KOLLO-104533 format. One record per atom (N, C-alpha, C): x, z, y. Coordinates in pm, whole numbers, plus 50000, padded with zeros to 5 digits. Each point is the difference from the previous one (the first is absolute). Last residue first. Example, Ala and Ser with C-alpha at 12.3 -4.5 7.8 and 13.67 -1.06 7.14 Angstrom:
REM residues 2
512855070849775
500825000650119
499235007350109
500294999349428
499115000050119
500905000050120
This chain:
REM residues 318
230934495713911
500115004450137
499184990650089
499645015649458
500124988850094
500035005650141
500615016649446
499935003750141
500204987650085
498815018649460
500314988550087
499765004250144
501025026649505
499365000250130
500474987950079
499575008649435
500814998750121
499135001650123
500424998649408
499315006050113
500904998850121
499504972349487
500695006150112
499055007250093
501024965449563
499155011850009
500665009250102
500434944750002
500455011849929
498965011150008
501174957850349
499655000049859
500575012649935
498714975850510
500695011249935
499475001149859
500304960750424
499365005249881
500855011349943
499124974050517
500905003849892
499185005749885
499894970350523
499345007049888
501075004149899
501194980450417
498555000050023
499235007449891
505225001350239
499274999249873
498515001150028
503185005350350
499744986049968
499304998249865
501435043850171
498874994350073
499664985949954
502465033649651
500224994550134
498784992950058
500485042149664
499494986449985
500094993450138
502695044249767
499454993250117
499534986049958
500765049549715
500214985650013
499374995050130
501695046349684
499334996150124
500394985650031
499905036549537
500524988850078
499184997850126
498905032849660
501105004350084
500624989050083
497504987949548
499715011750080
501225004950075
500374949649876
499525011649925
499765011550096
501284941149946
499785012250078
499485011149910
502314945250042
499565010849912
499925012950081
499494948050167
500785012250017
499425010749911
500004941550109
499415012249945
500965011550016
498594945850203
500995010049961
499295012149944
497894960150199
500874995649891
501155009649971
496465010550318
500904989450049
501054996149896
497885042849838
499594993350124
501044989650038
498755045349640
500244985650001
499524994250133
501475050449744
499374993450113
500394985249997
499695039349588
500704989350070
499174995250119
500535049149680
499394986850007
500854990450079
498875056549826
500994989450018
499294986650002
498675057250100
499994987949918
501124990450030
498215034250386
500015001449854
500114986349935
500415005150478
499885014149962
500165002149850
501384963150435
499555001549862
500095014749958
499464972150476
500665011949945
499435002449861
500264957850383
499445004549872
500835011849950
498854970950483
500915009349934
499305004849874
499384953650335
499505011049918
501165008549950
499124966750464
500695001949873
499385011849927
498344960150392
500375013949976
500755000749867
497734960450185
500825005350109
500355014749987
495954985849698
500904991150073
500765007850107
498185022049532
499614997250138
501034990950067
499324997849466
500635008150104
499494996150138
498115000349471
500144991150115
500505008450117
500315007449443
499785005850132
500244989450107
498935008249432
500444990650102
499645005750137
500935023449486
499184998750119
500644989650092
500095024049447
500504991450107
499045000150118
499935032249623
500794989249945
500564990850107
497855041950101
499965001149855
500824989149932
500195026650499
499944986949936
500085001849849
498875027550479
500255002849859
499784986949926
500935015550549
499634990449896
500345005749862
499105016250553
500595003549870
499454990349895
500754996450570
499104999749885
500785003449874
500284998350599
500545003449868
498934999949893
501714986550545
498854998749911
500535002149858
501815014450539
500174993749870
498674999649924
500435013950472
501404998049964
500204992649868
495755014750208
500654990850095
501434996749963
496795012349599
500055005650135
500774990450090
497815008949466
500364989650097
499925006250138
500145015749438
499935003350142
500434988150083
498814998549507
500325013750035
499775003250147
498124966749588
500414998650139
500165014150059
500314981349484
499475010850082
500534998250143
499354968449521
500595001650132
499305011350073
500894979349464
499195008450088
500755001250132
500034962249545
500605009150098
498955008550069
499154966249650
501454999949999
500635010750090
495244991849956
500475002849864
501525000949992
497635014550450
500094987349928
500515003349860
498205026350502
500264999749856
500074985749949
500555031950486
499644987149941
500405000249853
498995039250418
500624995949874
499454986649953
500755035650446
499194988649959
500694993949880
500375052250191
500624987749953
498934989549968
500845046650337
499104993349906
500604986549963
502875043850159
499524986950037
499064994549893
500955053150132
500294989249905
499414986950050
499455039150274
501394999849956
500324988249909
496225019050307
500194985949962
501394997749944
498625043550139
498774995049938
500124985549956
503385028450239
500094997749856
498734994549936
501515014750474
499994985849964
499754997349853
499765037150467
499874999149856
499854985349960
502545009850461
498675001049941
500074999349848
503654995050332
499655014049973
498655001749931
504274963550047
498544999650004
499535013949956
505064989550219
499065003949894
498544996550032
504264995250273
499424988249933
498915003549898
502635032050280
499654988950089
499164989449929
501895036849764
498805004050075
499564989150097
504014993449764
498864999749908
498715003650073
504025003850233
499624986049985
498804998749905
501785043050053
499444995350128
499564985449991
502115021349616
498705005350035
499424993550125
503624992349630
499784992250123
498655003850060
504345018349632
498574997950025
499854993450137
504375001449622
499415002050132
498494997650000
502705019549570
499804987150065
499295002150134
503315036849780
498604995950004
499904986350068
504455016049727
499354999550131
498534996049987
503625002949655
499435012950033
499305000550134
502024961949757
500995007650077
499485013750043
497334968049764
501145002949913
501075008250070
495205006150212
500614988449936
501215004349918
495435030450103
501314996450054
500544988049924
494745023750125
501014995249906
501314997050072
495365017350143
501275007250021
501094995949902
495614978550050
500085010749899
501305007950010
498404964850309
500834995649887
500285011249901
497004979350471
500135011149906
500754995049878
499134972250380
499475012450054
500365011949913
502154947450101
499675010949907
499455012050076
500384944850087
500035012850068
499545010849902
502184946749979
499205010549938
500175012950079
501424943849985
499715011250090
499035009649933
501994955049881
500545011849932
499815012350087
497814946049918
500375011050089
500555011449916
497174953849945
501445001349987
500525010050102
495015002549776
500734993150104
501505002549982
497445004049552
499995006450132
500564990550104
498615012649445
500114988550089
499805005350141
501275021649482
499625001850140
500234987150075
499285021849466
500504988950081
499505002450141
500835041049635
499124990350066
500794988250053
499745050649692
500804987950022
499074989850063
500035057449923
499344987450034
501054989050017
500665049249926
499434993749883
499264987050025
500515035750399
500834999149879
499254993149887
498234988150487
500315012149926
500844997249877
499334975050509
499894998749855
500385013249936
497954994350506
501175002849917
499664996949856
498044999650574
499934996549859
501275004349928
496914992550505
500915009149932
499844997949850
499034962850387
499415008149893
501055009149938
500864966250344
499345011850055
499405009249897
500514947749891
500905008350081
499205011450063
497894981949555
500294995050135
500995009150071
498904991349477
500465010650090
500324994150136
497374991449480
500414993850126
500285011050102
499754995249434
499865008950115
500554993250125
498274992449451
500584993150114
499695008250125
500275007649419
499445003050132
500764992350108
501225000049528
499074989850045
499355002850133
501745040549703
500524986449991
498934990050042
499285047550206
500234995049865
500544985850007
499205049850322
500014985549983
500304996349856
498185043550357
500564996049871
499894984949986
500385029050465
499124991449921
500704996149870
500065035950470
500684995549878
499004992449913
500615016050550
499094995949893
500824994449884
501405038450396
500124986749944
498944997349893
501005041850251
499344990250086
499854986349933
502335037449802
498565002549998
499234990150089
504825001749975
499414992949887
498485002049993
502695023650325
499764985950032
499304992649886
501615047550094
498694996949940
499654985350019
503775029850178
500224995349862
498674997749927
500825011750476
499465010149909
500204996549853
501404970350352
500635012950028
499595010749899
497934957849980
501414998749963
500745013150023
495544997750139
500075000049853
501454998549953
499124997250465
499795013649951
500155000649848
500214957550209
501145008350039
499885014149941
496334971149942
501144995949919
501225008650032
496105006050258
499795004849863
501184996649910
500004982950438
500235014650001
499825005849861
499014953950074
501445002850000
500315015049995
495414986849782
500584997950133
501515002249992
495704984449630
500955010150047
500444996650142
495944989249583
500614996450127
500895011550050
499614998549483
498975000050105
500704996050130
502424997449608
498795004749933
498835000650097
504044964250071
499755014350010
498695003749930
503294956549863
499225005350110
499865015149996
501894984149585
499424989250079
499105006150108
503825010649564
499445005150127
499464987950075
500365002649449
500604995750126
499425008350113
500685008549430
499214999050123
500824993950113
499465009449411
500864996350113
499154997250124
498505011549536
499925009650109
500864996650121
501454977349561
498705006650008
500035010750110
503314959650066
499835010949904
498625006350016
501194949350130
499715013050060
499845010249887
501544944150139
499975011049904
499675012850075
499624959550233
500424994349872
499965010249887
497584991050513
500515010149907
500284993749864
500114981550518
499304996949875
500615008949893
499785001850575
500545003749869
499134994349890
501134987650552
499055001049889
500755004349876
500605000050595
500454997449863
498865001549900
502094997850557
498775000749921
500384995949860
503155012850439
499834998349856
498575003049957
503184980550458
499375011649941
499824997949851
504074975650257
498564999249983
499485013649954
504385000950299
499584994549870
498494997750005
502765023750333
500464986149994
499794994049861
498655044550183
500944998649889
500634986149990
496665015150339
500835011849977
501084998449893
496804965050146
500415006750122
501045010849973
498004976549639
500804990650081
500565007050123
497045024349727
501304998249937
500894990450079
495495008050140
500825012050017
501414997749945
496864965049941
500245002350142
500945011850023
498474989949560
500984990350050
500375003150145
498355042249734
499464986750023
501114990750047
501405043349700
499414996250129
499384986149998
500445038149589
500704988650058
499304995850129
500605047949675
499114990750069
500874988850057
500155044449597
500544991650106
498934991250063
501935039249612
498744996850067
500364993350131
503274997749559
499665007550120
498644995750054
500744994549478
500584994750122
499625008850119
500455015249465
499134997650116
500794993950115
501964989549526
499645012550066
499094996450118
501214965549736
500295009849896
499755014250051
498634949550142
499905013550056
500185010149887
501174946350091
499905010049894
500025013950064
499024944650156
500325013950035
499775009149878
500724944750196
499565008249888
500495014250028
498944958550376
500815010049930
499375003749865
500084962650459
499355003449873
500925008949919
498984981850545
500995005049906
499235004549875
499174966050481
499615010149902
501175003449908
500244967450357
499235010750063
499535010649901
504644967549985
498655001949949
499265011150075
503904977950277
499835001549856
498575002649963
501144993850455
500925010249951
499875002449850
497414965650227
501215001050081
501035009449939
495994969749821
500435013649969
501375002150066
495594964550032
501345002750050
500355014849977
496674963249727
500025011950084
501435003050041
498924965049696
500024996550141
499925012050094
502155002849487
498844994150066
500174997950147
503195016249651
499045010350036
498854994850086
503804973849849
499515006749879
498795008750031
502584978750341
498874992149948
499455005949871
503995016950228
498715005150050
498804992449946
505195006349876
498924991349951
498645005150048
504135021350138
500514987349948
498894990149967
499015044850153
500674992550105
500454986249953
497955029949696
499034997650107
500624991650112
502795015349653
499164988849958
498964996650106
502785038150055
500734987650023
499154987949966
498215041949903
500114998550145
500734987050035
499785013749554
498744993950042
499994998050151
504734999349764
498935009750024
498734992550038
503744978549671
499635001550140
498955011050014
501524985649571
500955008850066
499765001850149
498144956249770
500325012349927
501085007950071
497714956250105
500275010850095
500285013349930
499024959049755
500944996250105
500425011750088
497795015749539
500024987350072
501054998850108
498215049449861
500104987649924
500184988150094
499325046950135
500625001949869
500204986949923
499555023650534
499574988649919
500785000249869
498905045050288
501024989949975
499404988749915
498145041350379
500044994849863
501034988849992
500445039450373
499454986849973
500074996949851
500265044150354
500104996149861
499334986849972
500395021650435
500395011349916
500054996849852
498564968350342
501435003150015
500475011649913
495854968249849
500245010950095
501505003050010
497284967949730
501024995050092
500365010950102
497494996549471
500345006750126
501034992050078
497265008349509
499954989050096
500235006250137
500585028949646
499964987649923
500004987650089
501645052050003
499434991150101
500074985949944
499805050249759
500664987150002
499284991350102
500505056949922
499314987850039
500884988049971
501295043549845
498685003350055
499184987550030
504305017649688
499464987550054
498565002650043
504305036549993
498904994549922
499504987050064
503734990749996
499485011649927
499655011250096
501854944749930
499325008950094
499375011349919
502224953349907
500845012049998
499485009950104
497254961149710
500525003450132
500785013149990
497014966949697
501415003749983
500665002250135
494945000149767
500614998150131
501445005249995
496164995049657
501434997049984
500664996750133
495345014949903
500284986550048
501484996249993
498235042849835
498884990849985
500414985650030
503175036150052
499524999349862
498984988849981
501665008850436
501094995349914
499524998249856
497065018650310
500204985850032
501144994049919
499025047349962
498964991449943
500284985250024
502415042950127
500624989849916
498994989649950
499825030950474
500255003149860
500684988549927
498885024450546
499944989149902
500335004449859
500035024350445
498825001749914
499904989449890
503475002050354
500135011549909
498825001849904
501784951550183
499375011750060
499865011149896
502334953750010
500245011949917
499395012650060
499374941649983
500115011850087
500035012649914
501054941449952
499425012749955
500255011350099
499344941549968
500905010850038
499315013149963
499044951749737
499715009850107
501215007850044
499164947149818
500485012949952
499835010150113
497374949849887
500725009650083
500515011949919
498424943749950
499955013549943
500885009250084
497354950050078
501095009150035
499765013849939
498734943549950
499465013449981
501155010150012
500744954250262
499775004549864
499365013949998
500804950750330
500155014549987
499545004449861
């Protein structure tokens, strides 16, 4: 097996912009470009293999054709996670995602726990994270009727390098002027509570999902632990920031000054999402040139690999 480079699928949600095209040269016929699904086997948008024997195959097809790439874990319906780049050129809707249990029962999908790694943030850019104080369903209904819903929400200013963990049930939203990498369960279930009365290209308001949102919301104040504490490793050649480890994925941010050797976990595969710089991955007597915006799979059978260059990337292990 070989090092696998992926091409993303794109989404044209009304709040997107042009940043991902400018920064990462994402040549997708999608306007505006709100999200690129860099690593995805979801039915609503699968990534595409960009090199080698399986070039042109979807990642979903690759999971079926070559399950050994992905280790000894049995992934019946493709990958359990999805990796995105997101350009919030405008405010996203205020939303919540359900738990696995609720989503399986009501949507025939997984729920969505996710993490944001902030790549860019305009001065003063904010996210919604949880409520400003404990609330009740009745308080939410009344605030929506009275057009005072935003007063219930907790707004938090963010900056480049922040890591935000968002368990299912947490009300949240990216604000205007934020670009981030998102790692999440492989799910496309979103319940909108509030969308600023915006309309789409056809002049229609996007649907809200109040009753389902009220079913799954965490009504307690949550923002005291909004940012993830990072365990940082230093070396003259690199810096590693351990971002978040949960039941779905383990993620770390690497800043490589010249080179790094990585020992891979047995019986699993790594996903490398490159953010900045250019360099080369070396493993099993092959090499692959990479740069910011690339997403690479390190197959299960690889025991180690070396990355050479001046680069920043997020490593994700399932």
